[in-house]
N, C-alpha and C positions, 0 to 999 in steps of 0.2 A: 504494500500500500504506500503510495507516495504522499507527500505532504498535503496536496490538494485533496486527495481522497480522505485522509485522516481528518481534515477540517470539516468536510461534509458529513463524515460518519459521526461526528460529535454533535451534541446538542448546542444550539445557539445560546450564548450567555444572555441573561436579561440585561436590558439597557433602557434608559429613559430617553424618549424622543421629544425634543423641543424644537419648535420652528425658530431657527437661528439665522435664517438667510442662507445664501448659497456660498459654500466654500470654494467650489469650482465654478468659475464663470467662463472658462474657455478650455477646449480639449487640448491635451498634450500631443506630442508627436512621438512616433516610434512605438516601441513595445514597453510594457510595464517592467519596472525594475526587477520585480520578483521572478520574472521568467528569463532573465538574461543569464547566459548568452543564448540567443535563438539558434535553432537548428539550421544546418545548411540546406535542408529540404524545404525551407519556408517558401510558400507560394506568394508571389507579388503580382497583383493585377493592376495594369496601368489604367489611367483615367481617360484615355483617348476616346473621344466620342461621347463623353459623359459630362454632365454638370455634377461636380462632386466637391464636397468640402463641408465646413462647419456651418450650422444654422443655429438659431435660437428658437426654442419652443416656449410659448407663453404658458405658464401655469399660475395657480392662484396666488402664489407668494413670490413670483419673480420670473426669470428667464432661464430655462434649462438648456445647456449646450447639447448639441447632438451632431452626428455625422450623417449627411445625406448624399446619396448617389442616385442618378437617374439618367436615362438617355437624353442627350442634349436637345433642348428645345421641344420636348414632347409634353403632352398634357393627357389628363384622364387615364393615368397609368395604374395598372394593378399594383398594389402596395404591399410590401413586406416590412413589418416592424421587426427589427433585429435586436434581440435582447441579450445584452452583454453577458459574458462569463464573469467569474469572480474578479478578474483583473480590470474590469471597466471597459470603456471604449478605447482600447489601444489599437495598434496597427492591424492585428488579426481581424478584429471586428470590422474595422473600416474596409479591409480587403474583402471580407465577405459581402459587404454592401456593394462594393464595385462589381463583384462577380454577379450578383443578382441584377444590378443595373445593366450589365452587358447582355442580360437575357431579356431585357425589356421592362424590368420592374423599377418602381420608385422604392428604394430601400432606405430606411432611416433608423439609426441607432441612438437613442437618447442616453445621456450619461446619468444613470439612475442613482448614483452615489453623490450627486453634485452638492447636496446639503451636508453630507457627512464628512467628505474629505476627498483628496486626490489619490485614487488607487494606484496611479502610475509611479508614485514616489517611494512606496514602501519596498525595501529590499528583500523581504521574506514574506511568505504566505501567512505565517502566524501573526506577524505585525500588521499586515494588511487586514486580516480577518478581525483581529481584536480592535483595531482603531477605526475601521470604516465599516466593513461588511456586517458585523454583528449589530450595528446601530441602525440598520435600514429596515423599517417596518414594511410588511407586505402591503398595508393600506396605502402607504406613500407610493409604492411601486405601481399598484393598479391605477391610482389617480394620475400618475405621470404617463402611464401607457395610454390611458384615455385621452389625455391632452395631446399625445403624439399622434394618435389616430385622427383627432380633430384637426391638428396642424396639417397632416398629410392631405386630408380632404380639401383643404384650402390652398394647397401648394402642389398642384399637378397630379394629385392622387385621385383615384376613383373610389368614392366612399362605399360603393357596393362590392368592391373587390379588395378586401383587406385580410391578410394572413399575418401570422407571427411565427418567428423561429428563434429559439434561444438555446444557449449552450451552458451546461453545468449549472451554476447559480441561475442563469437565465433560462435553462431548461425547465427548472421548477417553476419559475415565474410564467413561462409559457402555458403550462397546465393551469396555473391559478388564474391567468388572464382569460383563458377559455372558459373557466368556471364563472367568470365575472362579466365579460363583455358581450353585449348583444350586437356589436358591430363586426366582430371577428367571424370570418367564414371558415377558417382552418388554422391549425397550429401544428408545428413540428418541434418537438422537444428532444434535444440531444442530451442524453445522460443527465437528466434533471432528477435530483433527489425526490423520492416518492413518499417516504414514511417520515415519522418524527413526532415527538411529543409537543403539545401546544406550549407556546411561550408568549411573552408580551409582543415580541416582534413577529412571530409566526403563529397566529391563533389557530391555524388548522394545517394539516398535512394535505398533500395532493390527493392521497387516497381518501381522506375524509370528504373531499368535495367532488368526487367522481360523479355522484348522482346529480350534481348541479351543472355539469358541463353544458355550455350553450353552443359550442362548436366542436367538431371532431378534432382530435389530436392524434398524431402519429408520434409515438415515443421510440427513439432510437437508442439502444443500450448495449453496453459491452458485457459479455458473459464473464469476463475476468475483472470487472469493476468491483474491487473489494469494498468500496464505500456504498454501493447500491446493490444490495443483495438479491439473489434469486428469490428469496422469500418475499421481499418487498415488491419485486416485479410480478410475482404470481398473485400477490394480494391486489395489486393494481388491476391486473387482468380480470380478476374476479369482480372487483369493484366496478369495472367498466360495464358489466352486465346491467348495472342500475342506471346507466346513462340515459338521458332522454332521447327521443327519436332523432332530434337534430344532431346528436353526437354519437350515434350508434356505430359510425364508421371508425371510431377511435380504436387504436390497437397499439400493442407493444411489439417491436421487432428487436430481436437480440442477435448480436454478432458474437458467436461463441468464443472466439479467441481474442476479442478486442478488449483493451483496458479502458479505464476512464479517460476521457479526452482524446478519443481516437480520431476526431476530426481536426485537432489542433496541430496543423502542419508545422508549426514553429517549435513544437515540443517533442521529446523522445517518445511520447505516447501515441504519436500519429501512426495510423494504419491506413495506407493509401487505398487499398482495394475496398475496405469497409467504408472509408470516408466517401469515396466516389460513389459507391452503391447507395449509401445513405442520402447523399446529395441528389442522386437521380430519383430515389423514392420520394424525397421531399418535393421535387418539382412535379412529379406525377400526382402527388397528393394535393398540392395546390391547384393544379389544373382540374382535377376531378371535382373539386369543390368551388370551381368558378373563379379562381384567382390566377389568371393568366392572360 
């Protein structure tokens, strides 16, 4: 189990959330300090033919920075909300947005830790988790994702064609957003934690809310992910039987030999064949539910 898996296998510590304004007002560049050095196999997607860069998304208490990529000059685009992994909106998440934009999507990744701190600056995962991630409440995240969907609809996105995809921390948030939002048509969650005891920051687990799903979710998981057990995956598969008719297509796909983070091409956990297969399945899932 690597450090990232250990952090997600543990219970979130309790923390007090107060509205203190935005600590992060602009996105950083490059990769988060906690993942350095990056792997030689890291994928870099150019911005040719795209409108890509930082934008500001209005929320109730300020302006949230986000990364946006879309085909240049296009409007009424199918939209994908890209939900960051534990490391925030660093270069890998930006690159995923550009990959989606090359396929014709408006892709936008909000910095969901903006009130709590800059995730790019912490040199280790434990420090990042303790100082930033553990202080981010689920209610804040769903509100910010609602604001991102609203922003996209006013900025070249098609409000009737909205999907979400998230990775690790963001995989869990993808499931939760599909349990919350009536705007979402489909979600794809990459190795997002499913189980967990209620806490101040996380009032319910993904499994707890399966019966409230408002959109179908495809969950992509690694069979060798020590932090997300086979037991929890099986529990989620069983819980999905209670999903409403609008989310009956939800399912869990397991890559037997993949670890946690198998799509993270900048880390040693990357498994090229499984990542590419998962990406293809994601695109098919979006198209099958009208987001293409």
